[in-house]
C-alpha positions as CSV (number, residue, x, y, z in Angstrom):
1,M,174.1,-103.3,7.9
2,I,170.5,-102.3,7.7
3,S,169.4,-100.1,10.6
4,S,166.7,-102.4,11.8
5,E,166.2,-103.9,15.2
6,L,164.5,-107.3,15.7
7,L,164.0,-108.7,19.1
8,M,164.4,-112.5,19.2
9,I,163.1,-114.3,22.3
10,N,164.2,-117.8,22.0
11,P,166.9,-119.5,24.1
12,L,167.3,-122.8,22.3
13,N,166.9,-122.0,18.6
14,L,168.3,-118.6,18.9
15,A,171.6,-119.3,17.2
16,V,170.1,-120.7,14.0
17,A,167.5,-117.9,13.6
18,E,170.0,-115.2,14.7
19,L,172.6,-116.3,12.2
20,F,170.0,-116.3,9.4
21,V,168.7,-112.8,10.3
22,L,172.3,-111.4,10.6
23,R,173.1,-112.8,7.1
24,Q,170.1,-110.7,5.9
25,Q,172.0,-107.8,7.4
26,Y,169.5,-106.9,10.1
27,Q,170.5,-106.0,13.7
28,V,169.3,-108.3,16.4
29,K,168.6,-107.9,20.1
30,T,168.1,-111.1,22.1
31,A,166.3,-112.0,25.3
32,L,166.8,-115.4,26.9
33,H,163.7,-115.3,29.0
34,G,160.4,-113.6,29.2
35,Q,161.1,-110.9,31.8
36,A,164.3,-109.9,29.9
37,A,162.1,-109.5,26.8
38,V,159.6,-107.3,28.6
39,D,162.4,-105.2,30.1
40,L,164.1,-104.8,26.8
41,M,160.9,-103.6,25.1
42,L,160.3,-101.2,28.0
43,N,163.8,-99.8,27.9
44,N,164.2,-99.5,24.1
45,N,164.1,-96.1,22.6
46,F,161.4,-96.5,20.0
47,K,161.9,-93.1,18.5
48,T,165.5,-93.5,17.6
49,E,165.8,-97.3,17.0
50,P,162.4,-98.9,17.0
51,I,162.2,-102.7,17.2
52,K,160.4,-103.7,14.1
53,L,159.6,-107.3,14.8
54,V,159.6,-109.7,17.7
55,L,160.3,-113.4,17.0
56,M,158.7,-115.1,20.0
57,D,159.4,-118.7,21.0
58,L,156.3,-120.1,22.8
59,Q,158.5,-122.4,25.0
60,M,160.4,-119.9,27.2
61,P,161.9,-120.2,30.7
62,L,160.3,-118.1,33.5
63,M,157.4,-116.9,31.4
64,E,156.0,-118.7,28.4
65,G,155.5,-117.0,25.0
66,Y,151.8,-116.5,25.4
67,A,152.2,-114.7,28.8
68,I,155.0,-112.5,27.3
69,T,152.8,-111.6,24.4
70,K,149.9,-110.7,26.6
71,T,152.2,-108.6,28.8
72,L,153.6,-106.8,25.7
73,R,150.1,-106.2,24.3
74,D,148.9,-104.8,27.6
75,L,151.9,-102.4,27.6
76,V,150.9,-101.3,24.1
77,K,147.4,-100.5,25.4
78,Q,149.0,-98.4,28.2
79,N,151.1,-96.6,25.5
80,K,154.3,-97.7,27.2
81,I,155.7,-99.5,24.1
82,S,154.9,-99.4,20.4
83,D,152.7,-101.9,18.7
84,T,155.4,-104.2,17.3
85,P,154.5,-107.3,15.3
86,I,155.0,-110.5,17.2
87,V,155.6,-113.7,15.3
88,A,155.3,-117.1,17.1
89,L,158.1,-119.7,16.9
90,T,156.8,-123.1,17.8
91,A,157.2,-126.8,17.0
92,N,153.4,-127.2,17.1
93,D,151.5,-126.7,13.9
94,S,147.8,-127.1,14.3
95,I,144.9,-124.9,13.5
96,D,144.2,-124.5,17.3
97,D,147.8,-123.4,17.9
98,R,147.6,-120.8,15.2
99,K,144.2,-119.6,16.5
100,T,145.6,-119.3,20.0
101,C,148.6,-117.3,18.8
102,S,146.3,-114.9,16.9
103,E,144.0,-114.5,20.0
104,F,147.0,-113.5,22.1
105,G,148.0,-110.9,19.5
106,M,150.7,-112.6,17.5
107,R,150.5,-111.6,13.9
108,D,152.2,-114.5,12.3
109,Y,153.5,-118.0,12.9
110,L,156.6,-119.9,12.1
111,T,157.2,-123.6,12.8
112,K,160.5,-125.1,14.0
113,P,162.8,-126.1,12.5
114,I,162.7,-122.7,10.9
115,K,163.0,-122.7,7.1
116,D,165.0,-119.9,5.5
117,S,162.2,-119.2,3.0
118,E,159.6,-118.8,5.8
119,L,161.8,-116.5,7.8
120,T,162.5,-114.4,4.7
121,R,158.8,-114.2,4.1
122,V,158.2,-112.9,7.6
123,L,161.1,-110.4,7.4
124,N,159.8,-109.1,4.1
125,R,156.3,-108.9,5.4
126,Y,157.0,-107.0,8.6
127,V,160.4,-105.4,8.5
128,K,160.6,-104.2,4.9
129,K,157.0,-103.1,5.2
130,W,158.0,-100.9,8.1
131,F,160.5,-99.1,5.9
132,V,158.0,-98.5,3.2
133,E,155.3,-97.2,5.6
134,Y,157.7,-94.8,7.4
135,G,159.6,-93.7,4.3
136,K,163.0,-95.1,5.2
137,C,165.2,-96.6,2.6
138,L,166.9,-100.0,3.0
């Protein structure tokens, strides 16, 4: 298994995406609601096992995806967590939705239902890039 942590924040579509990511041999951490995601990021040891990508469902219980992303970006500014790429997962696919995601600090965007090819594109773009930038081998 590739030593790579991805944080998936998505209670409903979690099983499908998680299965696909695991088939790609990545490790997965999950959070079923927003506060759990924030806590997981705060308590993660980024020096030994950095989370390399966050897949963020915009429709979350307790705290929606935009609010979670804003909280995580604020924690980055405070140097409490690393600047991990956040990718939106949403059923909405409009130019305005994409713009809002970008304004909140999400770096990419996937629409539901998630297509294997699109998830592969995101994993290659962000996770494999991390290994290249930091000199780690897959």
